[in-house]
N, C-alpha and C positions, 0 to 999 in steps of 0.2 A: 385236258380238263383246265389247265392250268390255264389256257388260252380263255378257254368259257368264263371261268371266274374272274381272269383280268378284265374281261370285257362287261362283264357283271359290274365289276366295281366302277369302272370306267365310267359305265351307264350312270352308274348310282353319282358320283361327282358331278358328271355333267348335268344331273336333274337336279342334284342339290344348288348348284351353280346358278342353273337357271332359276331357279325357286328365290335364290337369294337376289337375283338382279332383279326379278319380276317384284319381290318385297321391298326393295330400293326404290325400284322405279312407279311402284304403286305409293311409298311413304313420300315420293317426291310431289305424285299429281295431286295427292290428299294437302302438301306441303302448300304446294301449287295453289289449289281451290281456296283454301285457308285464307295463303297470301291476298288473290285479288278477290275476295270474301269480305276482308277486312278492309282493303281499298274501297270496295262497293259501299261499304257502311260508313265510311267515311263521306265520301261522295253523296252519298244520298242526304246523310246529317245535314251536309252543307245546302245541298237544294232544298230542305225544307226551310231551313233558318234564313236562308236568302230570297225565300218568294218574295216577290211584290207584286199582289194581286191590282185589281185597277180600283177596288174597294180601300185598300190600303193606300194606293197613293194617291186618292182623290181626300183621304183624310191628313195626308202628308201637306198635299197643296193649300188646304182650307187651314192647317196649323201655320204655314207660312204666310197665307195673308193674314192672318189673325195678330202676325209677329208683327207684319208690317204695319198693322194699324194699330197696335200697340206704340209700334215706335216712333211712328206720326203724331201721337197722341202725347208725348212728351214735349218737355218746354225747350229742345234744340239743346238743352245741355247735355253732359257725358252719360247718356243714357237717362236721363230723365232724374227719376225716382229711383232708379236701379231696378225696376220690374222687366225694363223691356230688355229680351234676348238681342234683338235686332236693331241696330243703331240707323237710324234713317237720318243720319247725318247733312248738313246742309255743305254744299259744294260752290257754293257762289259761283257756278256757271249759269249766265244768263244770256246769253249770246252763243247759239249754234252757228255753224260755217254755213255761207250765204250760195257757196258755189263760184263765188263772184273773185276768190283770194287769188294772190300771187305774189312769189316769191319765195324764197329758200327760208325752210323752218326745221328744226330738230327737236328731238324727242330722246327721253331716258325712260326706259321700262324697267323697275326693279319690282320683280314679283316672286323672288324666290332665290334659289341657289345660281340662276345665271340673271342679268340684265343685260338689255340690248340699246345700242346706241344706233339712231336712225337720223336719216338727212331725206328730207322731203322737197322737190323742188314742185311747185303749185303754177298751174299756168289760166288760171278763171274756168270760166263753163266750158270753153272749146277745148282747151287741151288738158284741163283737168290735173292729174296727176303726170307731171312731164318724166321725172324721174325719183327714183326711191332706191335707198341703199341701207342698209342696215348691217351689225355686227353683234354677236353674241361674244357676251364674256362670262365665264366661269368665277364666281367668287369664292376664294379660298376657305376653306371650313372654318378657320381661326377669325377669320372678320366678322364673321357671322356671330360671334358671341365675345368678341374683343371690346373696342373702343370706338367710339362714333366716329373719331377724328378720321383712325385709319380707316375705315370703311368709306367714307364719303373722299377720302384724299384716294384713296384706289379708284372709285368710281370717276372722278376729275380727270384722274389721268389717263382713263379710259377713254374721255368723253375727248381730252385735249390730243392726244395720239391719232385718235378718229378725225378730228377737225384738220390736224397736220398733215392727214394724207390725203386731203381734196387735191384735185388739179384746178386749172386755171378756171375751169367754168363755173364753179362754185363759189369762187371769190365775190365778197359782197363790195356794195360800194362804201367808197371811203365814207367815214363818219357813221356807219349803219351797225347797230349792234346785233348778233345771232339773238333768234329768239329761241327760247325752249321752252317745249312742253314736258312735265314729268309726270310720269302714271308710276305713282309710291302706293303698291298695292296691300296697304295696312289700314287699319282705323286710324284716320286722325280727325280730331277737331279742329277745321278749318275756320279761321280768325277773317280771310280776304281771300281773295282769287291766286294772291300769291303765299298766304302763309299758314301755319297751321300746328297744332299739337300733336303727338302722337299717342294715342290711346292704350294701346298694346302692341307688343311684337307677336307675331304667327310665322307659319311656312321656316320653321328652323332657326328662327333668329333670337337672339336671349341677350341683346345689348341693355341693360337695365336703366343705366345712367340714361338712357333716351326718353324712357317711359315717363309720361304725363309731364316731363321738366323740359324736354326737347325741343324745340319750334325750329319746324322744316321751312326754311323759306327757298321759293322757287323762281326763278327767271320769269313765267310769265303766268303756269297756271298747274294746279294739282289736280291730277283726275286719276281715281280708281276705276276704271272702266274695264270689265271683262266680257259682260254680256251687255249688247246694247238692243233694245226693241225700239223699233221707229215705225210709225205710224201716219206717212205721208210727210215725214218731217214736221209733223204738229204736236207728236205726242211720242216721245223720248223717255226710255227708261233705263239707266244702267246699273246694273245690279251685279254685285259678288256673289252668286249663287251657295258659296262655303259657307255662307256665316249663317245659313238658314235652319230653322226646325232643329235645333241642337238638345231642345226639351221635348220634342215628339215623341211619344210613346210607342208612336207607330214604325219606328223606324226598324227594318230587320236585322239584328245585330247576332252576331254569332260568337262563339269563344274565340275566335282569332282577331274579331274586331274589338272585342274587350282588353285582350291581352295585349294587343296594338297600342291602344287608347292611353293603358295604363302605363305605359315604357315611353310614350311620346311627352315632348317637351310641354303640351299643355293638355294634360288627362283632365277628363271630362266637359272638354270644348272642343267645338268646330267637329263634333260627330258626322253631322250631314258631309262635310267635307271628304273625312276618311271612308267615307261608303263611295264617291262618286269622283275622285282626282287620280292622277296618272302617278302622285307621290305615293299614295296610300294603296289602290289596288294592285299595283305589282307586287308591293311587302305582303299584302293577305294571300297571294297566289303563292308566294315562297313560303309563308306559314304552313298552309294546307300540304304542300308539297312535302315541306319537311316532315310532318306529321305522319305522312304515309311511307315517305323513306323509311322512318323511323320504325313502325309500328307494322307496315305491311311489306316493307323490302320493295318499294316501289322499282327503286334502280338498283335491283340485285341486293348482293349481302351489304356492300358499303353503301354509308351514307355520303353523296358529294359534300366534300369540304366547303366548297364556296357556297353550298346552299344553307348552310348556317350562317352565312353572313349577310344581317339585315339590309334591308333597301337595296341589295343586287339587282333586283329585277323591278326598280322604282326611278323617281325624279325624269327630267326632261325625254328618256328613252324608252317609258313605259309603253307610248303608243306605238311604236316600231318592235318594239321585244313580244307583247301580248300579240299583234298582228303575225309576226315570224312565226311565234310558237301556234297559232290558232292554223297556220297552214298546213301543219304536220299531219292533221287527221284527213286531208286530201288528196295525199300523194302515197302511190303504193309503189313507186320507184324508188328503190333505196339508194342508189346515187344522189338523186335528188333528196331524198329526206336527210340523207346524210350532210347534203350541204346545207339544208336549213338548219339543221342543228348545230353545223359549224357557228352560221351567221347569227344563231339567236342564242341559244346556251351555251356554247361553246364560248363566244367571244365576250358575252357579260359575265365570264369567270367560273360557271357553275363547274367546266371540265365533264361534262357528259357526252363520251363520243360514240354511245352506239345503244340504242332501245328498241325493243320490239314494237310492231304496230300497236298491240294491246294499251301498253305504257303511256304511248302517243297519244292515244286517245284518251286515256283518262287524264293526261296532261292539259289536251285541250277541253274537256269537259270542265275542270276545275276552272280553267279561265273564263269560258262561257258563262259558268254560272256566277262569277264576282261579277264581269263584265255587263253581264243582263241587267244585273241588281243594280248596278250604278248609272247603266244608261237609262232605266225605267225611273228611279230616283231623281235622277236629272232632268229627265221629262216631267216629272213631278214637279220640281221647281220651277219650269218655266212656266209649267200651267198654274201655277199659284200667283205667279206673276200677273199671268194674263188675266186671272180672277180680279185680281186688286184693279187691275187699269179697267175693268169690265170688259175684257174683249174675249172673253170666253162662250159667250153666245152670240148667235148669229144676228148681224147688226144691218140695220136697212141702208145705211151710207156704202156697205160694201166695201169699204176701206182694207187696203191690204197690209197685213202687221207682218214685218221682216225682223226675222231674229238673227245676229250676226254672232256666230259661234269663234271662238278662236280659243287653241290649245292643241298640245300632240295628240292628245289621245282620241280628241274627234277626227284632228285630219289623218292620222296613220292607220287608227283601229277600224276598220272598216263595219265590223261586228257593231261595235258601239256606236258608231254613227248609225247604223240603220236602224236598231232596236231602239235608240231615243226619239227617232224621226216616226217609226211606227207608232210607239207608246204614247207620243204625245198627237199623233192623228186619231187614236184611239181613244185618249180622255177627251177631246174637244168634240169629237161626232165627226162624220164626213162632212157637213154644211158649212161649220165655222172653221175647220181644216184645210178644206179647199182656199181659203184667202189666207193663210198664214205658211211664211215660205222661213226656212232654216238655210243659211248662208254662210260659207264657212271663209271666217275673215283672216286675212294673212296680216301678221303683225298688228292684228285689231287695234290690239290696246295702246302700241307705241303709237303706231297711226294716228289713230283717234286724238292722241295727246297733241302732235306736231298740228293738227287741222284746228282742235282747240286753241292752241297758241296763234295760228293764223287769223283765227277768227277774232281773239283778245285783241289782237294785235290791230286790227282793222277798225274795230273800236276807238281804240284808242287815238288812231289817226282821223277816224270820224268826229271824236269829242275835240 
């Protein structure tokens, strides 16, 4: 009798324990479902606000073309009457390379937190570029907001070190000076081919003493080249897309974009750049993932500490990082996934060592949404410039248009490049798109400065 009672009691205990375990598991499943539902809601909201359908892109392109017309209508002063957002500044570049240039030429490319020093040896039409070497140098953060003397002393020292490292093959004939091209990717009102006054800083620089009062002299040329459009070398347009369409109401903005802009060094300015460039796209991704981690426990119970660090997924590594993250969605092999995680999240400091496939897929989806918007808007910018040039419709002369694109996001992030190209093709239509080619340019802005320095040097010899 006692055994039966004990058995009944044990059975009851086990049943109660099983019920408790079942209840815990049910709560966990419910909690898990709520967690993924919340992450899904954030993702869907992001997708809706980042949507960039063709009609919206055409409106952005038209707004850009209108801004270009407005800029050209100004009298050439600093924005004319102030109504033109897009400054169509005179470059004083009146001679393009012919291909006959020969000799050794140099370039400085200052466009952000890094600058490059380049050396190009030209051999004329037969040999073209014989040798080319470049070196990237990171600018310490304190020099971006310090004094002008400190910044340019640092740049000059790096140039001197680069020249001092040359071998015998690069020695110039006695009495000949080095010709230097300077890509200074900031708004400058040029007064000649070799001088200009800084209008304003962008890209994180805040050296106030230089604005409006600092005259920037260059050895041979000052050129702000990022995107170059050439049609049989007869019609060239060099255009920094980041300055365009800031006033357009058609830009698809999210709460993350608005927060980033408010906390930036130039709130309310260069909104378009903050949607398409590597400096900002990675930061938008980080902010979205942080919200998911805080509100939907995307990375389990703890928010990765490094995920709270601004711009940890940005700057010149954004293209590589986003491409690495994107690969996560297409690997089911755990060891491969772990390796990818360590080469992306872990090495950039997120300290996320293990995740489930579902989490990785959400991360990739976020990257795709942000990158797709950026790529489509970048294509709209190119389309807007083609409209201004009159090359957005079929032409009887059937001249080919070559668009040279330089930048880490386009180079390293395959998804972005493919999306940008397909979007531009859709906007142009099949017939026009067949005569438009996008080419990746290695060190395009720096090499371009060196080539223009060579061209300008040739002009002086001819005179």
